[in-house]
C-alpha positions in Angstrom: 50.9 78.0 184.9 47.9 77.5 182.1 47.6 81.1 182.7 51.2 82.2 182.2 51.0 80.0 179.3 47.8 81.9 177.5 49.7 85.5 178.8 53.0 84.1 176.9 51.3 82.6 173.5 49.1 84.8 171.9 46.9 84.3 168.6 49.1 85.4 166.1 51.8 83.0 168.1 49.2 80.0 167.1 48.5 81.0 163.6 52.2 81.5 162.9 53.1 78.0 164.3 50.1 76.4 162.4 51.4 77.9 159.1 54.8 77.1 159.8 53.8 73.0 161.0 51.3 72.6 157.7 55.0 73.5 155.6 56.8 71.3 157.2 53.8 68.6 156.9 53.9 69.4 153.6 57.8 69.1 152.9 58.3 66.1 155.0 54.9 64.6 152.7 56.7 65.8 149.8 60.3 64.4 150.4 59.4 61.0 151.4 57.3 60.9 147.8 60.2 62.1 146.3 62.3 59.6 147.7 60.1 56.5 147.3 59.8 57.6 143.4 63.1 57.1 143.3 64.0 59.0 140.4 67.4 60.3 141.3 70.0 58.3 141.9 72.6 58.6 144.8 74.9 59.8 142.7 72.9 62.8 141.5 71.8 63.6 144.7 75.2 63.8 145.7 75.6 66.3 142.6 73.1 68.8 143.9 74.3 69.0 147.4 77.7 70.0 145.4 75.8 72.7 143.3 74.3 73.9 146.6 77.4 74.2 148.5 79.3 76.1 145.7 76.0 78.2 145.0 75.6 78.7 149.1 79.3 79.5 149.4 78.7 82.5 146.8 75.9 83.2 149.3 78.2 83.4 152.4 80.6 85.6 151.3 78.2 88.5 150.3 76.3 87.7 153.4 79.1 88.5 155.6 79.1 92.0 154.2 75.4 92.2 155.3 76.1 91.0 158.8 80.1 92.5 159.6 77.9 96.1 159.0 74.5 95.0 161.3 77.1 94.1 164.1 78.9 97.1 164.2 76.1 99.6 163.1 73.2 97.4 163.9 71.9 98.9 160.0 70.9 96.3 157.2 72.8 97.7 154.3 70.8 96.8 151.5 73.0 98.5 149.3 75.6 96.0 149.8 73.7 94.0 146.9 75.0 96.9 144.3 78.6 96.8 145.9 78.2 92.9 145.1 77.5 94.2 141.6 80.1 96.7 140.9 83.3 94.7 141.0 82.3 92.1 138.4 80.8 94.3 136.4 84.0 96.2 136.2 86.6 94.2 135.9 84.6 92.2 132.6 85.9 94.6 130.7 89.5 93.6 132.1 88.9 90.3 131.4 87.1 90.5 127.9 90.2 92.7 126.8 92.9 89.7 128.2 90.8 87.4 126.2 90.9 89.3 123.1 94.4 89.7 123.4 94.7 85.7 124.1 96.5 86.5 127.8 93.8 84.8 129.7 93.8 81.7 128.3 97.3 81.8 127.7 98.4 83.0 131.1 95.6 82.1 133.5 96.5 82.2 136.9 97.8 86.0 136.9 95.1 86.7 134.5 92.1 85.7 137.0 94.3 86.8 139.8 94.0 90.7 137.9 90.2 90.1 137.2 89.9 89.6 141.0 91.8 92.4 142.3 90.2 94.5 139.6 86.5 93.6 140.9 87.6 93.4 144.9 89.2 96.9 144.5 86.0 98.3 143.0 83.7 96.9 145.4 86.0 98.1 148.0 85.8 101.9 146.8 82.1 101.7 146.5 81.7 100.4 149.9 84.2 102.9 151.6 82.5 105.5 149.4 79.1 104.9 150.6 80.0 104.7 154.3 81.4 108.5 154.3 78.8 109.9 151.8 75.1 108.2 153.0 75.7 106.3 155.8 78.3 108.7 158.2 76.3 111.7 158.4 73.4 109.3 159.5 74.9 107.5 162.2 72.9 108.9 164.9 69.5 109.2 163.1 66.9 106.7 163.9 67.2 103.3 162.6 64.9 104.1 159.8 66.4 106.5 158.5 70.0 104.8 157.4 67.6 102.0 156.3 66.1 104.7 153.8 68.9 105.7 152.8 70.2 102.9 152.0 67.9 101.6 149.9 67.9 104.6 147.9 71.7 104.6 147.4 70.8 100.9 145.9 68.7 102.7 143.3 71.4 105.2 142.6 74.4 102.7 142.3 72.1 100.6 139.8 71.6 103.1 137.4 74.5 104.9 138.0 76.2 101.5 136.7 74.0 101.4 134.1 74.7 104.8 133.1 78.2 103.9 132.7 78.4 100.3 131.4 75.0 99.9 129.5 71.8 98.2 130.5 72.5 94.9 128.3 74.2 91.8 129.8 77.2 91.2 129.3 79.0 87.4 128.8 82.2 86.7 131.0 85.0 85.4 129.1 85.0 81.8 129.3 88.4 80.2 130.7 90.1 77.4 129.5 91.4 75.8 132.4 87.8 76.1 133.8 86.4 73.9 132.0 85.5 70.3 132.0 84.7 68.3 135.4 87.1 66.2 138.1 85.5 63.2 139.6 85.5 61.9 143.4 84.9 58.3 142.8 82.1 58.5 140.1 80.4 61.5 141.3 81.2 64.2 139.1 82.3 68.0 140.0 82.4 71.0 137.3 85.7 72.3 137.6 84.4 76.3 138.5 81.9 74.5 141.4 85.0 73.2 142.9 87.1 76.8 142.3 84.1 78.7 143.9 84.0 75.8 147.0 88.0 76.3 148.0 88.3 80.0 147.0 85.2 80.9 149.2 86.3 78.7 152.2 89.6 79.8 152.3 88.4 83.7 151.9 86.2 82.7 155.0 89.0 81.1 156.8 91.0 84.0 156.3 88.5 86.8 157.6 87.9 84.2 160.4 91.3 84.3 161.6 91.4 88.3 160.8 88.7 89.0 163.0 89.8 86.3 166.0 93.6 86.9 166.0 94.4 90.5 164.6 94.1 93.8 166.7 92.0 95.4 163.8 89.7 92.3 164.4 89.5 92.4 168.3 88.8 96.6 167.3 85.7 95.5 165.4 84.6 92.6 168.2 84.4 95.3 170.7 82.6 97.8 168.6 80.1 95.6 167.9 80.1 94.6 171.7 79.3 97.8 172.8 80.6 101.4 170.7 80.8 103.8 173.6 83.0 101.6 175.7 85.2 101.0 172.9 85.6 104.5 171.9 86.4 105.4 175.7 88.8 102.4 176.0 90.5 104.3 172.7 89.2 102.7 169.8 88.8 104.5 166.7 85.6 103.8 166.0 85.6 105.9 162.7 88.3 103.7 161.3 86.8 100.3 162.4 83.5 100.8 161.1 85.4 101.8 157.6 87.0 98.8 158.0 84.7 96.6 158.4 82.6 98.2 154.5 86.4 97.5 153.0 86.6 94.1 153.7 82.5 93.4 153.2 83.2 94.9 150.1 86.3 93.2 148.9 84.6 89.3 149.9 81.6 90.9 147.6 83.7 91.3 145.2 85.1 88.7 145.3 82.3 86.5 145.4 81.0 88.8 142.3 83.6 87.4 140.4 83.1 83.7 141.5 79.6 84.3 140.4 80.2 85.6 136.9 82.8 82.7 136.0 79.6 80.0 137.5 76.9 82.0 135.5 78.8 83.7 132.9 76.7 87.1 132.9 77.1 90.6 134.3 74.7 93.3 134.1 73.5 96.2 136.3 70.8 94.5 138.4 72.6 91.3 139.1 73.2 91.5 142.7 69.4 91.8 143.2 68.6 88.6 143.9 72.4 87.3 144.9 71.7 90.2 147.6 68.8 89.1 148.9 69.4 85.7 149.2 72.4 86.6 151.1 70.9 88.8 153.1 68.4 85.6 153.6 71.3 84.0 154.6 72.5 86.5 157.4 68.9 86.1 159.3 69.1 82.4 158.8 72.3 82.0 160.4 71.4 85.0 162.7 71.9 88.7 161.8 75.4 90.3 163.1 77.0 86.4 164.0 79.9 85.8 161.4 79.6 81.8 161.5 75.9 82.1 161.2 76.1 84.2 158.0 78.9 81.1 157.0 76.6 78.2 158.1 73.1 80.0 156.6 74.6 80.6 153.5 75.4 77.2 153.1 72.4 76.3 154.3 70.3 78.4 152.0 72.3 77.0 148.9 72.0 73.5 149.5 68.1 73.9 150.4 67.9 75.8 147.3 69.5 73.2 144.7 67.7 70.3 146.5 64.5 71.5 147.4 62.6 71.3 143.8 63.8 68.0 143.7 63.4 66.8 147.4 59.9 68.5 148.5 58.4 69.3 145.0 58.4 66.8 142.5 56.8 64.1 144.6 53.7 66.1 145.0 53.0 66.1 141.7 54.3 70.3 140.7 55.5 70.7 137.4 58.5 73.0 136.5 58.9 72.7 140.1 62.4 74.2 139.5 61.2 77.5 138.8 59.8 77.5 142.5 63.4 77.3 143.9 63.3 81.2 144.8 60.1 80.6 147.0 61.8 77.4 149.0 64.4 79.5 149.9 62.2 82.2 151.6 59.7 79.5 153.1 63.0 78.2 154.5 63.5 81.9 156.4 59.5 82.0 157.3 60.3 78.2 159.2 63.3 79.7 160.8 61.8 83.1 161.6 58.3 80.8 163.3 60.5 78.7 165.3 63.7 80.4 166.1 63.8 84.1 165.5 66.9 84.3 166.4 68.4 82.2 163.4 70.5 79.3 163.7 73.4 80.5 166.0 71.7 83.5 166.8 71.1 82.6 170.5 74.6 82.0 171.1 75.7 85.5 170.2 72.6 86.9 172.8 74.1 84.8 174.9 77.6 86.2 174.3 76.3 89.7 174.9 73.5 89.5 177.6 
């Protein structure tokens, strides 16, 4: 028995587990200390959770693009962050023109619908062009080749949009209907956060229904399971792959406008950090697993919002909120140490076994 354990557990495994246990010990100790200090009321903790859910909903929508492409092609589309950037950056000019004319605030619903449509259309077009020009010729190449191509495509798109729209930060117009707060009991919810949560939930539900209950969704699941067998059964694999990129692009464009309305700015580099966070969310949930990407995004957003106040303030770390990105990626390390397949990855592996 001990011989088998020695064969299965390597010194590297032991070191990784020790690192993970040290991080967990620090997190638990910091949490206990923070809660005992009682710097925040229950209402303030609830507001941090709501902010985290709103932020995590955006991560989840972006993560769906990563996980769908990986599920179909087994490749990481690192240019997806620029797909996310391209839509809201282009839609900014539409929103700005409507704001200056007064149409945005006099007719907010049709104006916002137009902004979302423009953003989704541009992001979808960029995603489809990426697949057709950059990835399809390399579909049968070794996995490293499309990965390097994706990184190159990411830089190409960043600097293309920098050349087209400039390198400055554009301030997204303010929408009067989204100003102010709503209250759930005595808990304050910023209107834009409520809009983000509800809109993201609707889009994720629509995607789930599309994948589960439509012929195209069944074809996508078949191609993800076995591309060659699906082709032999008459499935148009190229059409399914294009559809996957298009759906992922549309979701990224939708998420991009939610992000721009929340943080009120767009620029050519805006996709990098949210893209990395969304990829982290996809890995946390189990890369290739759609429910996992949704869950991973929400989990990451909540941990990123609560983490600085919960884990670090009790340890006496100054300016703890500046370390929120470090907390997010530390959570990724912990998940990869203790559950390498991700939160729902094992279930997906069991289905494919």
